[in-house]
N, C-alpha and C positions, 0 to 999 in steps of 0.2 A: 455391423454397424445393423442399427433395427432401423426396419421403415412405418410408417403412423400415418393411414388416411383419413382426414377428417374423426379423429380420437374426439371421445366423448371429453366433459371437462371430470369427471373422476379419474381420466386417464390422464391427465395430466401430470399426476405429481411422480408420476412411474416415468416419465419422458422429464422430466426436470432433475431424476435422481442421478446426486452427482459419484463420483466412487467414495469411498468411504472405509477408511480403516477404523476398528470398533474404540469407540469415544474411553472404552475402562484400558484398553491396552496404553494406551494411548499416554492418558494420566496416568497409570502406573510407570511406565517408563519417565516420564520428567522426573515425575517423584523421585524415582531413587534415581537419576542424573541428577535435578540440582542439593540432594541432600548430602551429595557426595561433596560436587563445586564447592558446595558452603563450606564443609567442612575440611576438603583435603586442595583445595585452591589447584594451582596449578598442575598439580599432583594427577588429580582427576581428570585434568585435560588433557595431558601427556597418554593415561588410561583408553579413554572412549577414543580417541582420536586415532590409537593405534588397532582398538577393537572394531572404529567405524570405516575410517581410513586407511587403514595398513600402511602409518607414515608412522615414525617416531619423530617429535620433533623437540627441542630441547629449551628454545628460547618461539614463545610464540609470536610475537612481535616483529614484523619486518622491518629490517635491517638497511641504513643509509646506502648500505652496500647493497645490496638486494635493491634497491629504488635505483639506487646506477645502472646496473646491470641492466637493471628493464626495460631504462634510455636505450639502450642499444640495441636492441633485442624488435622494439618495435617499428617496423617499416615506416617510412615518410610519409606511403598512403593512408594507414591507418592514425598516423598521428593529421593530417589533417583531415578526415571524415570524420571524427573523434572533437576536431574544432571549433569544423561547422555547423554538427548537431551541437555541441557546447552552446554556440551563439545563441540558436537557435532558442534552445531548450529556458539558456538564460534569460533573452530577449522575453518569451512570453511568462515565465513565472514569476519576471521584473512587472510582471501587468498586475499582478496579483497578490503586492505587497501592501496589507492593509494600513488603513491610516488612524487617526485617534479620531474620537468624536464625546462633541460635550455635550452639557445641557443645562442651559444657567437659566435659573427659576429668578423672576423677578423680589422673590419674598426673602429672599438672604439666604441660598445655597445652590452650591451647583453640586455636578457630577460631569465625570470626566474617564475618561477609558486613555491607554496610554500599551503600547505590545510591545512586549521585548520577547527578547531570543530564546529558547530554551536551553539550557548555561550547554551541558552533555548528553549530547545525543548517540545513540549506538545504530549503525545501519549493518544490516545484516544485505548480503552480497552472494546470490547460492552462488554456488561450483558444479558438484556433481557432474556431467554428462556433459555441459556444456560452459566455458569459463564467460561470464555475461557482464563483460566491462560496461556494456550501453547501462545497467543498474547503478554504476559506478554514479554517473551522471544524473540519472533521474536523482539518486537521493542529496549525492554529495551537496549539487546547483542550488537547489532552494534550502538546505539547511544554513549555506553560506549566508543565502543573501537573505536568510534572516535573520542572522548575524548570532548564529551558534559556536559561542565560544571554543569548545571540544568536539571535533565528530570524527569517531574515530568507528575504522571498519572491520568487521570479522567478515570472513570469507575461507571457506575449505580449504587448506591445501592439496598440490596433487600427488603423486606416489613419489617422488621425491622430498617430498616436504617443500615443494616453491608454492608460491603462487605465479597466475598466469601474468607475463607480463605487461599483458594489456591492461589488465586490470591496475596493477599497478602504478603504468604511466598515466590511466586517466583520473586516479586518486591524485594524486601529485598533482593533475595538470587542475584539475578542479577544486582543490582546495583541502581534502581531509587531511587531519591531524596526525592520523593515525591508523597505520595497517597492521590486524592481528592473522596466523595462519590458524583457524578456529573454525570450526560449524557445528548446523546443526543442534540437537538440544544442548549438549555441552557452553554453543557459541551464547548462545540466547542466556544459560549459566552465568555464568560467566559476566555476562556484561548486569545481569541481573544483583552478583553480590561483590562482584569484583576478586581479581586475585593478586597473587604477587606480580601476576604478568598483566594482566587485563585490568582496566580500569572499572569501574563501576558507571553507569550510566542515570541519563536520568530517564529516558525514553527512549525505546527499542523500535524500528522502523526497518518494513524491508518485505517481500516477500521472499516466500520460501517453499518447500516442498510442505504435504502435513503434517510431519513431523514439527518441522517450524515453525508453523503454526499451530501448535497446540501447547509448544511449551512458549511463547510469545505469549498464550492465554493466561497459562499458570504462572509463568515471571509476574501479572495483578495479583494474585496472593501475597506478594512481599512488596506492595506499594507502586511497581513499576507500571509505569505507564507505557503502552502499546499502540500505533497507527491505527490500524484496523484487523481483520482476517484477512490474509492473501496467501489462498493456496496454491494448488493446482492451477495451471493456463486453463483456460475457458474460450471459445468464441462463439456468438449466434450470428449468422447470414439468413436477412433476409432478402428473394432474391423474386425478381417476376422475369417474362419472357426477353424485356429489351438486356440481361445480363450473361455476360459472356460466361459459361460453366468453365473454363476454362479459368476465370479470374474465381471463381468459388472457391473453385478446387484445390488451386493455389491455396490460396485464404484459409480451409479446413486445414491442407495440411502443416500450414504454416503454426499454426496451434499444435495437433499431432508432432508435429517434430520436438515440442518444449520437453517432454515425459510421458510415459507410459500411463499417467492417470491424467492427463487433459484430457478437456471432452468437448468436440465440435458438434455443432447443428445449425442445422439449416432445414430451415423453412419455406414453404410461398404458396399459392394460392396455386400455382401451377403447375398441373402434376405431370406434365411432358418432362419438365427441367430436374426431377428428380435423378430417373434413366440418365440423360444428359451429364449430370456433375459427375453422378455415379461414376460413369464410363468413364470422368478422366483425372478422379483422385486414383482406380484402378491403373491409370496407362501411368499418371507421375509420380504414384507413392513408391514405383521401383527405382525410381532414378535417382532419388536421396539418400546421400551415402547415411543417416541415420532412419534409415529405412523401416526395420526392428523395433527401433519406437514406437515411429508414426502407426506403423500396423498393431502394435501393443496398444495404443493409444484407439486405434481406430474402433475396437472392440465397443469400446463407450459413446463413438458416434447416435445421433440419431438426427434421420428422416422426417419431415415432418411434412404434411399438406394439408394447409387450412382452407375452410371455404373461400374467404375476401378477404385483403387489407386488414380490415380492422381489429379477426379474429387473432392473426399475425401479429399485430401492434399489444392486444391485448395478453397473448400469450409471452408478448417479451416482456414484457412491465412484470408478469408472475414470474419468468426464469431471472428476472436483473441479472442481463450477462455481465460479462468481465470486459468483455470489449462487443461492442454490433456494429455490421457493419450491414446495413439499409442500402442495396449494388439494385434499388427502384428509380425508377423512370421516374415519378412525382415526388421525388424524397423530400424536400423543401415540405411538402402537406402535410408528414408528420412527425417533421420535428417537436411540435408541441408537445403531442401525444406521448414521447419516450418520455417516461416519469425514472424510470428502474434502470439505469445502465453504466456501467463505470466510465467508457469511451466510447463514443459515435463515430465511425467512419462512416461517408456519405460520397457513393455514387462510382462507377466502375473505374475513378481513378485515382482513389483514396485507402491501398492495402494498409491492414492492419501495420507492417513491416516498417512504413513509414511513423507510427508513433510510438510504435519499439525503440525506434531509433531515432530519429532525426526531424521531422517537423515542429518540433516544442512543444509537444503536451507529453505530460508524466505516461509515462510505463504499468507505474506499483498501482496495482486498481486493485479494490475491495473483488472474490470469490466467492461464490457457492449463495449465491440469491444479496448478499450482502450490498449488493450497490442500491437497495431497499433502503437502508439506512446512513450508511459509509462514502464520502467523496474518498477518490484515487487523492493520491501524494500531492503536496500542492505548499504552496509557503507558511500556509495557515498550520499544518501540522509540526510545524518545526517555531511556533510561536505560541505566549501565552497571551492571555489580554488578562490586566491588572486595573480594577476602578479603584476610581478617587474621587472623596468627596469632602468640600469644606465647605463647612454651615458657620455662617455670624452670628453673635447675640441676634437675631431680630430674626433670624432664620431660626435657630430652632422656635420661640418665642411664638411665630409660624405656625410649625408645624406640631410641637407640644402635646395641645390638644387630642390631635391624630392617635401620635405614637402613644399617651397615657391609654386612651381609650382600648389600642388594640391590645399593649400589653397586658392591662386589666382581662380582657374577653382570654389572654390565651393564660391567664392565671399564672405570670411571669414578672415576680415583683418586683424581683434586681431592676428587671429591664426597666418597667413605667419611674424607680428612681431615679433611673443614670441617667433621668430626663430631667425629672422634679428637683434632684436636689441644683442642679446649676442655673434653673430659674428660678429657684425659691432663693438660692445664693445671692443670685444677684441685683434680686428685690430686696434682701435684706443691706445690700451690701450702699446702692441707692437712700435707704434710709436713713442707715446710719451718716 
C-alpha cells in the first residue's frame, strides 16, 4: 500500500495507474486462441479448458438434468435472497426502458425512432476464485427486459466440470436461454465465431479479468459488438472525519477480496483518517477467508491526502472509478460535481455491497478510467434504435433544393440524381 500527502499534479498519473499485463502478450494470446477456435471449434475449447481450468469437458452445454440438480442444491434462504435482489434489479431497470421519439415537419415529412432488442446476446459470468451468481442477475434481467430473443451465458467450470448450482438456478430463474461451461478467452472466441455447441452472438456483455477484457476487444476485429471494458474491480472512497474508519476499511477490503489485481483507493483531506483506516484494514484483513487474495490486492492500494474536498473531487473525476463512495457529511453538495464514475454510493450506510447485490443498480461497470466515456450495464446495453422516415411528394419537393445543393457541394452526383429524378418524373407525369 502506498501513501501520498498532497501530491503534485505530475504525480497523479502514478497514483492512478492500474495494474496491467502487457498488451502485446494479451493480444498474442487472444490471436492464437481465436484462430484455433475459429478453425477447430469445440475441439479447441476442450484443449484450452483443460489447459486453463484443468478439467475435461465433453459437452459444453449445461443439460436439463444439471439444471434440475442445481434446483435441489440451492438453499431456500439463498433462493429467497436472489428473488428479492431480482425484484429490485428488475424494478430499477424497468424504469430505463427507452421509448420511441418522433419529429413531424409541417412540410410533408416525418422521422421517428423505434427500439428493438438485440436478437442474440452472449453474457460472460466470471468464475475463477468465486462463483458470481449475482452477475447473472445483473446481465440476464436487463437483457430480458430489452426483449433479447437469445440470452446465452458462458461461465468457467469447476475442477469437476460443473457450474456452481447458484449460477444455474439464477440463470433459469432470470430467464437465460442456455448456459455453457466454458470461460476465459476461449469463451469469448466461441461466442464470436460459434462452434458445434456454442452459438455465435451479436454482442458480448459482462465483466472479467484482463484476459477476458482483452478478448472482448479482440472480438471487435471480427465485427462483434461489446458492452464496455469491464476488467479487474476497483473502488475509490472519499471520506471526512464524520466517516467510520471500520466502514471504510470494510469497503476497501470488499474490493480487495475480488482478485489480486483489484485496486482500492482512499482519499481524504483529513490526514488523521489515513492512520485510523489503515489500522482497521490490518485488523479486518486477517479475519477474511480470502485474506491471501486481499493481501495481494492490498499491495496495489493507494492512500492519498489532498488539501481540500474540491481537489479530492477533481482527483475522482480524473481517476474515473468503477465504484465511488462519498462517505462525507455533506455528500449531496458534491453530487453535481461528479462527472466520471461507474456507480456512486452516498453516506455512511450505502456500502458498495448493496449495489453489488440487491439495491437495484447494476454492478457491471466500466473500469480503468473508462467511466469517462462509458456507462454501466443498463437496458440500453441490450437494445438498438432504428430510425425511420416517411416523405411525401410535397415533402420531397420542399427538401429538394437543400438536398441538391448539399450533394453538389460534396460532388456526389448520384445522390443529387436520386432526388432530381423523382421531382422531374412527377413534373413530367403532371404535364402528360
